[in-house]
C-alpha positions in Angstrom: -19.5 33.4 -118.8 -17.1 31.4 -116.7 -19.1 28.2 -117.3 -19.0 28.8 -121.1 -15.2 29.4 -121.1 -14.7 26.2 -119.0 -16.8 24.2 -121.5 -14.9 25.6 -124.5 -11.5 24.7 -122.8 -12.7 21.2 -122.0 -13.9 20.8 -125.6 -10.6 21.9 -127.1 -8.6 19.6 -124.7 -10.8 16.6 -125.6 -10.6 17.2 -129.3 -6.8 17.6 -129.1 -6.4 14.3 -127.3 -8.7 12.5 -129.7 -6.9 13.9 -132.7 -3.6 12.8 -131.2 -4.8 9.2 -130.8 -6.4 9.2 -134.3 -3.4 10.6 -136.1 -0.9 8.4 -134.3 0.2 4.9 -135.4 -0.5 1.8 -133.2 3.3 1.6 -132.4 3.4 5.1 -131.2 0.3 4.5 -129.0 1.9 1.4 -127.5 5.1 3.3 -126.7 3.1 6.1 -125.0 1.1 3.5 -123.0 4.3 1.7 -121.8 5.9 5.0 -120.8 2.8 6.0 -118.8 2.7 2.6 -117.1 6.4 2.7 -116.3 6.3 6.2 -114.8 3.2 5.3 -112.7 4.8 2.1 -111.4 8.0 3.9 -110.4 5.9 6.5 -108.5 4.0 3.8 -106.7 7.1 1.9 -105.7 8.9 5.0 -104.6 6.0 6.1 -102.4 4.7 2.8 -101.0 7.7 0.5 -100.7 9.2 0.8 -97.2 12.6 -0.5 -96.2 12.2 -0.6 -92.4 9.8 -0.1 -89.5 10.0 1.5 -86.0 10.2 -0.9 -83.1 11.0 1.5 -80.2 10.4 5.2 -79.7 11.2 7.3 -76.6 10.7 11.0 -76.4 10.6 13.4 -79.3 11.5 11.7 -82.6 10.7 12.8 -86.2 11.4 11.9 -89.8 11.5 14.1 -92.9 10.9 12.4 -96.3 12.1 13.3 -99.8 9.0 15.5 -100.3 10.1 17.7 -97.3 7.1 16.6 -95.1 8.0 16.0 -91.5 6.2 13.4 -89.5 6.3 12.3 -85.9 7.3 8.7 -85.5 5.6 5.9 -83.5 5.9 2.2 -83.2 5.4 0.1 -86.4 5.5 3.1 -88.6 7.2 2.5 -91.9 10.6 4.1 -92.9 11.5 4.8 -96.5 14.8 5.3 -98.4 15.7 9.0 -98.3 14.2 9.7 -94.8 16.1 11.9 -92.4 15.7 10.8 -88.8 16.1 13.3 -85.9 15.9 12.6 -82.1 15.4 15.4 -79.6 16.8 15.8 -76.1 16.0 12.5 -74.3 14.8 10.9 -77.4 15.7 7.3 -78.5 14.8 5.5 -81.7 15.2 1.9 -82.8 14.7 1.0 -86.5 14.6 -2.6 -87.9 15.3 -3.0 -91.7 14.1 -5.9 -93.8 17.6 -7.4 -94.2 18.1 -7.6 -90.4 20.0 -4.4 -90.2 19.2 -2.6 -86.9 19.9 1.0 -86.0 19.6 2.6 -82.6 19.8 6.4 -82.4 20.7 8.1 -79.1 19.4 11.5 -78.0 20.2 14.6 -80.1 21.1 12.7 -83.2 20.6 13.4 -86.9 20.7 10.4 -89.2 20.1 10.1 -92.9 19.0 7.0 -94.9 20.6 8.3 -98.1 19.9 5.1 -100.0 18.6 1.7 -99.0 17.7 -0.8 -101.7 14.1 -2.1 -101.8 15.4 -5.6 -102.6 18.6 -7.5 -101.6 20.2 -7.1 -105.1 18.9 -3.7 -106.0 21.9 -1.7 -104.8 24.1 -0.7 -101.9 23.4 0.8 -98.5 24.4 4.4 -98.0 23.8 6.0 -94.6 25.0 9.2 -93.0 25.3 10.6 -89.5 25.5 14.3 -89.0 25.6 14.5 -85.2 25.0 12.5 -82.1 25.5 8.8 -81.9 24.3 5.5 -83.4 24.6 1.8 -82.7 24.4 -0.3 -85.9 24.0 -4.0 -86.4 24.6 -4.5 -90.1 22.6 -7.3 -91.8 22.5 -9.5 -94.8 23.3 -7.0 -97.5 26.5 -5.9 -95.7 27.5 -9.6 -95.1 28.2 -10.0 -98.8 30.9 -7.4 -99.0 32.2 -4.5 -97.0 31.8 -2.1 -99.9 28.0 -2.6 -99.9 27.5 -0.9 -96.5 28.7 2.7 -96.1 28.2 5.1 -93.3 29.3 8.7 -94.0 30.5 10.7 -91.0 31.7 14.4 -90.8 35.3 13.2 -91.2 35.1 10.2 -93.7 33.5 6.9 -94.6 33.0 3.7 -92.6 32.5 0.3 -94.3 31.3 -2.7 -92.5 30.4 -6.4 -93.1 28.3 -8.3 -90.7 29.1 -6.4 -87.5 27.8 -4.7 -84.4 29.3 -1.3 -83.7 28.8 2.2 -82.3 29.7 5.6 -83.7 29.8 8.8 -81.5 30.3 12.3 -82.8 31.9 14.2 -80.0 31.5 17.9 -80.9 33.5 20.1 -78.5 33.3 18.7 -75.0 30.0 16.9 -75.4 31.4 13.4 -74.7 33.7 14.7 -72.0 30.7 16.1 -70.1 28.7 12.9 -70.6 31.6 10.8 -69.2 31.8 12.9 -66.1 28.2 12.2 -65.3 28.8 8.4 -65.2 30.1 7.5 -61.8 31.3 4.1 -62.9 33.8 5.7 -65.4 35.7 7.8 -62.9 38.1 5.1 -61.9 39.1 4.2 -65.4 41.5 6.0 -67.7 39.7 8.4 -70.1 40.8 8.8 -73.7 40.9 12.3 -75.4 37.3 12.8 -76.5 37.2 16.5 -77.2 36.4 17.2 -80.9 36.7 13.5 -81.9 34.8 10.7 -83.6 34.7 7.4 -81.7 34.1 4.1 -83.5 33.8 1.0 -81.2 33.2 -2.5 -82.4 31.4 -5.2 -80.4 31.3 -7.9 -83.2 33.0 -8.2 -86.6 35.1 -5.4 -88.0 34.7 -2.0 -89.4 37.0 -0.2 -91.9 37.6 3.6 -91.6 39.2 5.8 -94.2 39.3 8.9 -92.0 43.0 8.3 -91.1 46.0 8.2 -93.4 45.3 5.0 -95.3 42.7 2.5 -94.2 42.2 1.5 -90.6 40.5 -1.7 -89.5 38.8 -1.7 -86.2 38.5 -5.2 -84.7 36.2 -6.7 -82.2 36.6 -5.2 -78.7 38.6 -2.2 -79.9 37.9 1.4 -80.9 39.3 4.1 -83.2 39.3 7.6 -81.9 39.8 10.2 -84.6 40.6 13.8 -83.5 38.9 16.1 -86.0 41.3 19.0 -85.3 44.7 17.3 -85.2 43.7 14.6 -87.7 45.2 12.0 -85.4 44.0 8.4 -85.2 44.3 6.3 -82.0 43.3 2.7 -82.1 42.8 1.4 -78.5 42.1 -2.2 -77.4 38.9 -1.4 -75.5 35.5 0.1 -75.7 35.4 3.5 -73.8 33.5 3.4 -70.6 31.1 6.2 -71.5 30.0 4.2 -74.6 29.3 1.0 -72.5 27.2 2.9 -70.0 25.3 5.0 -72.6 21.7 3.7 -72.5 21.1 1.3 -75.4 24.6 1.9 -76.9 26.2 -0.8 -74.8 24.7 -1.6 -71.5 24.1 -5.2 -72.5 27.9 -5.5 -73.3 29.2 -4.1 -70.0 30.1 -7.5 -68.5 32.0 -8.6 -71.6 34.0 -5.5 -72.3 34.4 -3.8 -68.9 37.2 -6.1 -67.8 39.4 -4.7 -70.7 39.3 -1.1 -69.4 42.4 0.2 -67.7 42.2 1.6 -64.2 43.3 5.2 -63.7 46.4 5.2 -61.5 45.4 8.5 -59.9 41.9 7.3 -59.1 40.8 4.6 -56.8 44.3 2.9 -56.5 44.8 4.0 -52.9 42.7 2.3 -50.2 40.5 4.7 -48.5 39.3 4.4 -44.9 36.9 1.5 -44.6 37.9 0.1 -48.0 38.7 -3.5 -48.1 41.9 -4.7 -49.9 41.7 -7.4 -52.5 41.8 -10.8 -50.9 40.8 -9.7 -47.5 37.5 -10.5 -45.7 35.4 -7.5 -44.7 35.3 -6.9 -41.0 31.9 -6.8 -39.3 30.9 -6.3 -35.7 28.8 -9.4 -36.1 31.6 -11.5 -37.6 33.4 -14.0 -35.5 36.7 -15.7 -36.2 36.5 -19.4 -36.9 38.0 -22.1 -34.7 41.2 -22.3 -36.7 42.0 -18.6 -36.4 40.7 -18.1 -32.8 43.3 -17.1 -30.4 43.5 -19.4 -27.4 45.4 -19.1 -24.1 48.4 -21.4 -23.9 47.7 -24.5 -21.8 50.5 -23.7 -19.4 48.9 -20.5 -18.3 45.4 -21.8 -18.1 43.9 -21.8 -14.6 43.1 -25.4 -13.5 39.6 -26.2 -12.8 38.8 -27.8 -9.4 37.6 -31.3 -9.9 35.1 -32.6 -7.6 
């Protein structure tokens, strides 16, 4: 019985399609054919055309596509426009895009590739960071104009040309606690990081609309936006906790560390055993040279008996 019903349904469907093609004009058939080809090609491009690939994975890292399917990431795996990238505790992820844009995600970060054109002239770049931190090297598409590269943060939009920069979302005391764990940062002045967004620029410049009006962050400077007081502070340095934060800036330490300001309450006094600037360290094995060696005046020297 089931087999007979299936055969009847198949017969009616086949006869309907055949009658449709017989009764339709050649122009209608051509239009239907072009629509089918266009829809199929769009589906293939959307599913198969990647915009980036994974070059480094550490720890737990995953991506969720437009279809809602979550996949674990590994090296050389493709990344598509619309993917949502998430790193777990201790997870690091580096993504290279085809236009030389590079994105490095630090642990506990959520980052969305809202829109990334499949070709250079197919559209603009729209990215979004929800939490955590990211280091971005914007590539060829962004070099044409600042408006073509947008990063959305919880407090506003950032636009960049060809630049290298870092964004940190400091929820609560997250960044304060991270800074306290870095021993090298204790002797430098610390900015107010609680409930703030930090944008630091290594190369180029980045424009932020989080503050009243547009703020341009130049090379070697940072913009710290307090999400509670809505206050913007542009400082002429990259914060220490950013420089020492894994792949966020360790390769830039030598260049930007000299711009940090020492904390007057930390490390300015000379502790016991600490050598002052310009002095040679004393050692039990050290011996003064001939120019500084103390000698007995000749008048007080005992005369040697000459034989």
